[in-house]
C-alpha positions, 0 to 999 in steps of 0.5 A: 239043460244050459243049452236049452236055456241059451236057445230059449233066451236067445230065441225070445230076444230074437223074436222081440228084435223081429217084432220091433223091426216089424213095428218100426218098418210097418209104421212107415211102410207105404207099399204092400211089399213085406220089407220088414221080414226081408230086413229081419231075415237078411240081418239074421243071416248077416249076424249068423255069417259074422258069428260063424266067421268069427268063431271059425277064425278064432278056432273056438266054438262055445256051445252055449254061445252057439246055441244062444246066437246061431240057434236061438237069436238068429232062429227067433230073429229070422222067420221062414214061416212069416216070409211064406205066409206073406208070399202066399197072401201076395199070391192070393191077392194076385200081386204076382210082382211083389210075390216073386220079388219077395221070393227072389230078394229074400233068397238072393240077399240072404244067400249072398250075405251068407256066401260072402261071409263064409267065403271071406272066412275061408280066405283068412 
């Protein structure tokens, strides 16, 4: 039951953080590119990569902390569904450059961040 509560609270806080970034970025955004989602997803990957690196390095895995941060917060903070919807909307509006840029930048930024953090951890 404690694990469920940790995921619940972490997910709620992650969702609130994503909402805050969305509001902040959208108030300044000048283009139709979904930068707020890219930023949220990339930051969630950075946090997840750092968390995995730190917990693996210290050889101590706290199930509640993992549930709270990795599953809850990072899961609520990142958003594959919004990324997908924004990409579909760009395609429906025939904005193929932004749609392909969104796909590539999301995959590359999130993939590279996690790869670098995990690889760095292997060298420690």
